[in-house]
C-alpha positions, 0 to 999 in steps of 0.5 A: 209691330210692337215697339219699346217706348223707353225714354231716351232709347231708340225704338226697335221692333220687338219681333222683327222678321229674320230678313229685316232690311234684306231687300233695302238697296237704297244705299247701293248702285243699281248695276251689278259688279263683280270682284275676285278677292281673298278672304282676310276675315269673316263674321258669319254668325253675328247679327250683321254677317260680313266678309273682309276681303282683299282684291287683287289690286290690294284694296280691302273691301267689306262684303255685306251678306244676308241674315243667317237664316238666308245664308243657311238656306243658300247653303253657306255655313262657317265651315265653307269659308276661311281666311285665305280662301279665294272668293268671287263676289257678285253684288252692288257697290255702295253709293258712297264712292269713298266706301269699299263696300259691296252688298253680295247677291252671290258668292263663289267659294272653292268653285261652289256658288251661293245665291244669296239673293236669287230674286235680285240676280233674276232681275239684275 
């Protein structure tokens, strides 16, 4: 993989695969967890797609999603989710206990399930 050797700059791959880091689970627990919440904000089209949600107990969570390509192949688009929608998340909690952060494996919105990491769900 080619890198840009510019002094004083961080080195990044010029042609990174679309799913770079998608399988990096080092910062997350091994056990799966589930969370029922309401979407408060969403950023599905950016470089790091995520949802902001509020759980029933009032706690706010960041839900880390997958690359845009992987979301589209799972059937998840911006039109299928909006603030105020109920969401059920299955995923892995951040190892940082002070962080309310989950990496999603599956989302269920309006009764429709989106398998973001089916290979992890099969193993989990």
